[in-house]
DOBA-699475 format. One record per residue (C-alpha): x, y, z; residue number from 1. Coordinates in steps of 0.5 Angstrom, whole numbers, padded with zeros to 4 digits. Last residue first. Example, Ala and Ser with C-alpha at 12.3 -4.5 7.8 and 13.67 -1.06 7.14 Angstrom:
x,y,z,n
0027,-0002,0014,2
0025,-0009,0016,1
% end
This chain:
x,y,z,n
-0037,-0056,-0098,243
-0033,-0053,-0092,242
-0029,-0048,-0096,241
-0022,-0048,-0094,240
-0018,-0047,-0088,239
-0020,-0054,-0086,238
-0019,-0057,-0093,237
-0025,-0058,-0098,236
-0021,-0062,-0103,235
-0019,-0069,-0100,234
-0014,-0072,-0103,233
-0008,-0069,-0099,232
-0013,-0070,-0093,231
-0013,-0077,-0094,230
-0006,-0078,-0095,229
-0004,-0075,-0088,228
-0002,-0081,-0085,227
0005,-0081,-0088,226
0006,-0074,-0086,225
0004,-0076,-0079,224
0010,-0081,-0078,223
0015,-0076,-0081,222
0013,-0070,-0077,221
0013,-0075,-0071,220
0020,-0077,-0072,219
0023,-0070,-0074,218
0020,-0068,-0067,217
0023,-0074,-0063,216
0030,-0072,-0066,215
0028,-0064,-0064,214
0027,-0066,-0057,213
0033,-0071,-0057,212
0037,-0065,-0059,211
0034,-0060,-0054,210
0036,-0065,-0049,209
0043,-0066,-0051,208
0044,-0058,-0052,207
0041,-0058,-0045,206
0046,-0063,-0042,205
0052,-0060,-0045,204
0050,-0053,-0043,203
0050,-0056,-0035,202
0054,-0050,-0032,201
0052,-0043,-0035,200
0058,-0040,-0039,199
0061,-0033,-0036,198
0065,-0030,-0042,197
0060,-0030,-0047,196
0061,-0033,-0054,195
0054,-0033,-0055,194
0050,-0029,-0050,193
0047,-0024,-0055,192
0043,-0030,-0059,191
0041,-0034,-0053,190
0039,-0030,-0046,189
0039,-0023,-0049,188
0034,-0026,-0055,187
0030,-0029,-0050,186
0029,-0023,-0046,185
0028,-0019,-0052,184
0022,-0024,-0055,183
0019,-0024,-0048,182
0013,-0019,-0048,181
0012,-0018,-0055,180
0012,-0026,-0056,179
0007,-0027,-0050,178
0002,-0022,-0053,177
0002,-0025,-0060,176
0002,-0032,-0057,175
-0005,-0029,-0053,174
-0008,-0027,-0060,173
-0005,-0033,-0064,172
-0007,-0038,-0059,171
-0014,-0036,-0059,170
-0016,-0036,-0066,169
-0012,-0042,-0067,168
-0016,-0046,-0062,167
-0022,-0044,-0065,166
-0020,-0046,-0072,165
-0018,-0053,-0069,164
-0025,-0054,-0065,163
-0028,-0052,-0072,162
-0024,-0057,-0075,161
-0026,-0062,-0070,160
-0034,-0060,-0071,159
-0038,-0055,-0068,158
-0045,-0055,-0069,157
-0049,-0049,-0066,156
-0055,-0050,-0062,155
-0053,-0046,-0056,154
-0046,-0050,-0056,153
-0046,-0057,-0060,152
-0040,-0062,-0059,151
-0035,-0066,-0064,150
-0040,-0066,-0070,149
-0037,-0069,-0076,148
-0032,-0066,-0080,147
-0026,-0069,-0077,146
-0029,-0076,-0078,145
-0029,-0075,-0086,144
-0023,-0071,-0086,143
-0018,-0076,-0083,142
-0019,-0078,-0076,141
-0011,-0078,-0074,140
-0009,-0072,-0078,139
-0015,-0068,-0075,138
-0013,-0071,-0068,137
-0005,-0068,-0069,136
-0008,-0061,-0071,135
-0013,-0062,-0064,134
-0007,-0063,-0060,133
-0003,-0058,-0063,132
-0008,-0052,-0062,131
-0010,-0055,-0055,130
-0003,-0055,-0053,129
-0002,-0048,-0055,128
-0008,-0045,-0053,127
-0008,-0049,-0046,126
0000,-0047,-0045,125
-0001,-0039,-0048,124
-0007,-0039,-0044,123
-0004,-0041,-0037,122
0002,-0036,-0038,121
-0002,-0030,-0039,120
-0004,-0029,-0032,119
0004,-0030,-0031,118
0005,-0025,-0036,117
0001,-0020,-0033,116
0004,-0020,-0026,115
0011,-0020,-0029,114
0015,-0026,-0029,113
0017,-0029,-0022,112
0023,-0028,-0017,111
0030,-0030,-0019,110
0032,-0030,-0011,109
0026,-0034,-0010,108
0028,-0039,-0015,107
0035,-0039,-0012,106
0032,-0040,-0005,105
0027,-0046,-0007,104
0020,-0044,-0004,103
0015,-0049,-0006,102
0012,-0044,-0010,101
0019,-0042,-0014,100
0021,-0049,-0015,99
0014,-0051,-0018,98
0014,-0044,-0023,97
0021,-0046,-0025,96
0019,-0053,-0027,95
0013,-0051,-0030,94
0017,-0046,-0035,93
0021,-0052,-0037,92
0016,-0057,-0038,91
0012,-0052,-0042,90
0018,-0051,-0046,89
0019,-0058,-0047,88
0012,-0060,-0049,87
0012,-0054,-0054,86
0019,-0057,-0057,85
0016,-0064,-0057,84
0009,-0061,-0061,83
0012,-0056,-0066,82
0015,-0061,-0071,81
0008,-0064,-0072,80
0006,-0057,-0074,79
0011,-0057,-0079,78
0010,-0063,-0082,77
0002,-0062,-0082,76
0003,-0056,-0086,75
0008,-0058,-0090,74
0004,-0064,-0092,73
-0002,-0059,-0093,72
0002,-0054,-0098,71
-0003,-0054,-0104,70
-0009,-0053,-0100,69
-0006,-0050,-0094,68
-0004,-0044,-0099,67
-0003,-0038,-0095,66
-0003,-0042,-0088,65
0003,-0045,-0090,64
0007,-0038,-0088,63
0004,-0039,-0081,62
0008,-0046,-0080,61
0014,-0042,-0082,60
0013,-0037,-0077,59
0011,-0043,-0072,58
0018,-0046,-0074,57
0022,-0040,-0072,56
0018,-0038,-0066,55
0018,-0045,-0063,54
0026,-0046,-0064,53
0027,-0039,-0061,52
0022,-0041,-0055,51
0027,-0048,-0054,50
0033,-0043,-0053,49
0029,-0039,-0048,48
0027,-0044,-0044,47
0033,-0048,-0044,46
0037,-0042,-0042,45
0032,-0040,-0037,44
0033,-0046,-0033,43
0040,-0046,-0034,42
0040,-0039,-0030,41
0035,-0042,-0025,40
0040,-0047,-0023,39
0046,-0048,-0028,38
0045,-0056,-0028,37
0051,-0058,-0025,36
0053,-0052,-0020,35
0049,-0046,-0019,34
0048,-0039,-0023,33
0042,-0035,-0020,32
0038,-0031,-0025,31
0037,-0024,-0024,30
0031,-0021,-0027,29
0032,-0015,-0032,28
0029,-0008,-0032,27
0030,-0004,-0038,26
0030,-0009,-0043,25
0024,-0007,-0047,24
0020,-0013,-0044,23
0022,-0013,-0037,22
0020,-0005,-0037,21
0014,-0006,-0041,20
0011,-0012,-0036,19
0013,-0008,-0030,18
0009,-0002,-0033,17
0003,-0006,-0034,16
0003,-0009,-0027,15
0004,-0002,-0024,14
-0002,0001,-0028,13
-0006,-0005,-0026,12
-0004,-0004,-0019,11
-0006,0004,-0018,10
0000,0009,-0019,9
0001,0015,-0015,8
0008,0012,-0014,7
0009,0013,-0006,6
0002,0012,-0005,5
0002,0005,-0009,4
0009,0003,-0005,3
0006,0005,0002,2
0000,0000,0000,1
% end
C-alpha cells in the first residue's frame, strides 16, 4: 500500500509498467547460477532456446496458411515439429513455477515473471497444446470424421475442424502478446550471449535434451505426413471451403 501511495499508480498501471520494463529490457530478472544444471540460469537458457525454435517453426507454419490446400503436407509436418518443443517448454516453465512456489531459495531470488505475463501463461499453454493436439487429431481422424460434430454449443454444431480453428484464433491472440513480452529477454539469453565469458553450467545437458526433442519432433513429423494421405486427397480442407 505504501508503494502505491509513493508512486501514485494503481495496481493495473504498475502491472503494465512492470511488464513493459522487462519486455523492453529496462529491467532484468537476475537468475542465480548454480553448479551442475545451472539452476535458474540454466532453466532460463533451456526455455529461451526452446522458445526460439518454436518461434522459427511457428513462423514457417504460418506461411503455409496462405495455401493450405497446396501445402497440406508441409502444414502437417511443421505442426508436428512444434509438438515436442512445445511440451519441453511447458515442462521447463512448469518446473520453474513449481520450484518458485515450493520456496526454493535460488528460484525465490530470481522471482516470478511480471504479473500480466503470469496471467497470460496458462492461456498460452492451453491454447498451444489445444491447437497442436487438435491438429494431430485431425490427421488421425481424417476428413470424414473431422467434419462430424464434436460438440453442440447453444444449438450450433461444432466439429473437430471448428475446434482446431477456434484454438488457432485464441492461440494467435495470446501468443502475439506473449512474444511481444518475451522476445527481447529471450534474445538476450540466447543470441546475444553466444561467446560470452560466463557460460552457465549444464550446457551439454541442455543441448542434448534439445537435440533429443528435435529428433522426436522429426520422427513425429514423418509419421504424421505418412498418415495425412486422406487430407491430401480431400478438396475442402479445414482452412478452405466446407462444402
